[in-house]
C-alpha positions in Angstrom: 0.0 0.0 0.0 1.3 3.5 -0.8 3.1 5.3 2.0 2.1 8.9 2.3 4.3 11.8 3.4 1.3 13.5 4.9 -1.5 12.0 6.9 -4.9 11.2 5.2 -8.0 12.3 7.1 -9.3 9.6 9.5 -12.6 9.1 11.1 -14.7 10.7 8.3 -18.1 9.3 9.1 -20.6 9.2 6.2 -23.6 8.7 8.6 -24.7 9.6 12.1 -22.8 7.1 14.3 -24.0 8.2 17.8 -25.8 4.9 18.4 -26.0 1.5 16.8 -29.6 2.0 15.7 -28.5 5.0 13.5 -26.0 3.0 11.5 -26.7 1.0 8.3 -26.4 -2.7 8.9 -25.2 -2.2 12.5 -28.8 -1.4 13.5 -29.6 -5.1 12.8 -27.1 -6.3 15.3 -27.5 -4.2 18.5 -27.1 -7.4 20.6 -23.4 -7.5 19.5 -22.8 -4.1 21.2 -24.2 -4.6 24.7 -23.5 -1.9 27.4 -21.9 -4.6 29.5 -21.2 -8.3 28.9 -24.4 -10.3 29.3 -22.8 -13.0 31.4 -20.3 -15.8 31.1 -19.0 -16.5 27.6 -20.0 -19.8 26.0 -17.6 -22.8 26.0 -15.2 -22.6 23.1 -13.9 -25.6 21.1 -10.5 -25.0 22.7 -9.7 -24.0 26.3 -7.0 -21.6 27.4 -4.4 -23.3 29.6 -1.1 -22.2 31.2 1.8 -24.6 30.6 4.6 -24.1 33.1 8.3 -24.6 32.7 9.1 -28.0 34.3 10.1 -27.8 37.9 8.3 -24.5 38.6 7.0 -24.0 42.1 4.0 -21.8 42.8 4.7 -18.1 42.9 3.0 -16.1 45.6 3.5 -12.3 45.3 2.6 -9.9 48.1 0.0 -7.2 47.6 1.1 -3.8 46.3 0.4 -0.7 48.4 -2.7 1.1 47.0 -3.8 4.6 48.1 -6.8 4.6 50.5 -8.8 6.6 48.0 -8.2 4.0 45.3 -9.2 1.0 47.5 -12.9 1.9 46.9 -12.4 1.5 43.2 -10.7 -1.9 43.6 -13.5 -3.2 45.8 -16.1 -1.9 43.3 -14.4 -3.7 40.4 -14.0 -6.9 42.4 -17.7 -6.9 43.3 -18.7 -6.3 39.7 -16.5 -9.2 38.5 -17.9 -11.5 41.2 -21.5 -10.6 40.3 -20.8 -11.4 36.6 -19.1 -14.7 37.5 -15.8 -13.7 35.9 -13.9 -14.4 39.2 -14.4 -16.5 42.2 -12.8 -16.8 45.7 -9.6 -18.9 45.6 -7.4 -21.0 47.8 -4.7 -21.2 45.2 -1.0 -21.3 46.2 -0.4 -18.8 43.4 -1.0 -15.1 43.7 -0.3 -12.1 41.6 -0.8 -8.5 42.9 -3.3 -6.0 41.5 -2.8 -2.4 40.6 -4.8 0.4 39.0 -4.0 2.1 35.7 -5.7 5.1 34.2 -7.6 4.7 30.9 -7.7 7.3 28.2 -11.1 8.6 29.5 -9.6 9.2 33.0 -11.3 6.2 34.7 -9.3 3.5 36.5 -8.9 -0.1 35.4 -7.9 -2.8 37.8 -5.1 -4.9 36.3 -3.2 -7.9 37.6 0.6 -8.0 37.4 1.3 -11.4 36.0 5.0 -10.8 35.3 6.0 -13.5 37.8 3.7 -16.1 36.3 4.6 -15.1 32.7 8.3 -15.6 33.4 7.7 -19.3 34.1 5.1 -19.9 31.4 5.9 -21.9 28.2 5.3 -19.5 25.4 2.7 -20.1 22.8 4.3 -20.1 19.3 1.1 -19.3 17.4 2.2 -16.4 15.1 0.8 -12.9 15.2 0.4 -11.4 11.7 3.1 -9.1 10.3 1.7 -5.5 10.2 3.1 -5.0 6.6 1.2 -8.0 5.4 -2.0 -6.7 6.8 -1.6 -3.3 5.2 -0.8 -4.9 1.8 -4.4 -6.3 1.8 -5.9 -2.9 2.0 -4.9 -1.7 -1.5 -7.9 -0.2 -3.4 -10.2 -0.1 -0.3 -12.3 3.1 0.0 -14.7 2.3 2.9 -13.7 1.0 6.3 -15.3 -0.1 9.6 -13.3 -0.9 12.7 -14.6 -3.1 15.5 -13.0 -3.2 18.9 -13.8 -6.5 20.7 -14.4 -7.0 24.4 -12.1 -9.6 25.9 -13.9 -12.7 27.1 -11.8 -15.8 27.6 -9.9 -17.8 30.8 -7.5 -16.0 33.7 -5.8 -16.8 37.0 -5.4 -16.1 40.7 -4.7 -12.6 42.1 -4.4 -11.1 45.6 -6.0 -7.9 46.8 -6.8 -6.2 50.1 -10.1 -8.0 49.9 -8.8 -11.5 49.5 -7.5 -14.0 47.0 -9.5 -14.6 43.8 -9.1 -16.5 40.6 -10.5 -15.7 37.2 -12.8 -17.9 35.2 -12.3 -15.8 32.0 -9.0 -14.7 30.4 -6.9 -11.5 30.8 -4.6 -10.1 28.2 -2.0 -9.7 31.0 -1.2 -13.4 30.6 1.7 -13.9 28.2 0.0 -16.3 25.9 -3.4 -14.5 25.8 -2.8 -12.5 22.6 -1.7 -15.6 20.6 -4.6 -17.7 22.0 -7.2 -14.9 21.1 -5.6 -14.5 17.7 -6.1 -18.3 17.1 -9.7 -18.1 18.1 -10.5 -15.1 15.9 -8.7 -16.6 12.9 -10.8 -19.7 13.2 -14.0 -17.7 13.6 -13.3 -15.6 10.5 -11.2 -18.0 8.4 -13.4 -17.9 5.3 -13.2 -14.0 5.2 -9.5 -13.5 5.8 -7.5 -12.0 2.9 -10.8 -11.0 1.3 -12.3 -8.1 3.2 -11.2 -8.4 6.8 -7.9 -8.1 8.7 -7.6 -9.0 12.4 -4.9 -8.2 14.9 -5.8 -9.7 18.3 -9.0 -7.9 19.4 -9.0 -5.3 16.6 -11.1 -6.1 13.4 -10.8 -4.0 10.3 -13.4 -4.5 7.5 -12.4 -3.0 4.2 -14.3 -2.7 0.9 -13.9 -1.0 -2.5 -17.6 0.3 -2.7 -20.4 1.1 -0.3 -22.4 -1.7 -1.7 -19.7 -4.2 -1.0 -19.2 -2.8 2.5 -22.8 -3.3 3.4 -22.5 -7.0 2.6 -19.1 -7.4 4.3 -20.1 -5.6 7.5 -23.3 -7.8 7.7 -21.2 -11.0 7.3 -18.8 -10.0 10.0 -21.4 -9.0 12.5 -23.3 -12.2 11.9 -20.2 -14.2 12.8 -19.8 -12.2 16.0 -23.4 -12.9 16.9 -23.1 -16.6 16.1 -20.0 -17.0 18.3 -21.2 -14.7 21.1 -18.2 -12.4 20.7 -19.1 -8.8 21.7 -17.8 -5.4 20.8 -17.6 -2.1 22.6 -19.6 0.4 20.4 -17.9 3.5 21.8 -14.5 2.2 20.4 -15.8 1.2 17.0 -16.0 3.2 13.7 -18.3 2.5 10.8 -18.6 3.5 7.2 -15.5 5.8 7.2 -13.2 7.0 4.5 -10.1 7.0 6.7 -9.3 4.9 9.7 -6.7 4.7 12.5 -5.5 1.1 12.8 -2.4 -0.2 14.7 -0.8 3.2 15.0 -1.4 4.2 11.4 -4.0 6.2 9.4 -5.3 4.3 6.4 -7.4 5.7 3.5 -7.8 5.0 -0.2 -4.9 7.5 -0.7 -2.4 5.3 1.2 -1.0 4.9 4.7 0.6 7.4 7.1 1.7 7.5 10.7 -0.9 8.4 13.3 0.2 12.0 14.3 -0.2 11.2 18.0 2.5 8.6 17.6 4.8 11.1 15.9 4.4 13.4 18.9 5.2 10.4 21.2 8.5 9.7 19.4 9.4 13.4 19.3 8.7 13.9 23.0 10.4 10.7 24.2 12.6 11.3 27.2 16.3 10.8 26.4 17.1 7.2 27.4 19.4 6.7 30.3 20.0 3.0 30.1 20.0 0.0 27.7 16.4 -0.8 28.5 15.3 2.8 27.7 17.2 2.7 24.4 15.6 -0.6 23.4 12.2 0.8 24.2 12.7 3.9 22.1 14.2 1.9 19.2 11.2 -0.5 19.4 8.7 2.4 19.0 10.7 4.2 16.3 11.5 1.0 14.5 7.8 0.3 14.2 7.6 3.3 11.8 10.9 2.8 10.1 9.3 2.8 6.6 8.5 6.5 7.1 12.0 7.4 8.5 14.7 8.0 5.8 18.0 6.5 6.7 16.6 4.7 9.8 19.0 1.8 9.8 22.0 4.0 9.1 21.1 6.4 11.9 20.1 3.8 14.5 
């Protein structure tokens, strides 16, 4: 796909996208965009499991200190997870600590620090797609829809100020979660891959050359989500747009460019003070190397 020197316009909606019922095709599938997950996900044809390095003993981490004003939020989110059946009380010899991170909208998300568990987990070798290969499929596309999926598959034990719990559904904090979820999504959409849909973990991009094609493609994708009880978060989706932000890039029928927010992130990066910092910067900058003249000579 053509690389642009200037960014194409993204998020150009051709219809009112304030609610599912206002959007062509999407209005037929409002059940795919619930305000909250309706309950436990169905059993899949394959279960997520954690294979440990031989000889590994249980890892039990102590709780992190959490500010008193944030404990209320932790308790609230634990209660919500219990009510939905996504977690249960545990007597596991394993424990990973929880912490709160701030989301883009300013609200707090409770996360589990699985670094100890991940370090002793045998890595799943299922391949994630190459970004360049995904973008090559988009040549000639003029209409896009992007669907952001809600995560919904198996997790593990964590410790908080309110006790020890274990998950009955999966977290992306687990090292093999992305590969497992990618495997599930590829199987769900196998017949449409390389035709009008690209998938990267929980992001789905539907692309078409005409509005007529897009109506058909969008309906087929939403029907698959309904059949497999996979749900999306409407507020994070875009439909019927001429330019779309996807995996840190902006894509349109004119080509592909870097998302300008990522350009600012590179420009404002703090000068690295150690090897780890240098690697982090090179990882981010290298992701956009096709746009940087002389990248390999300079880095």
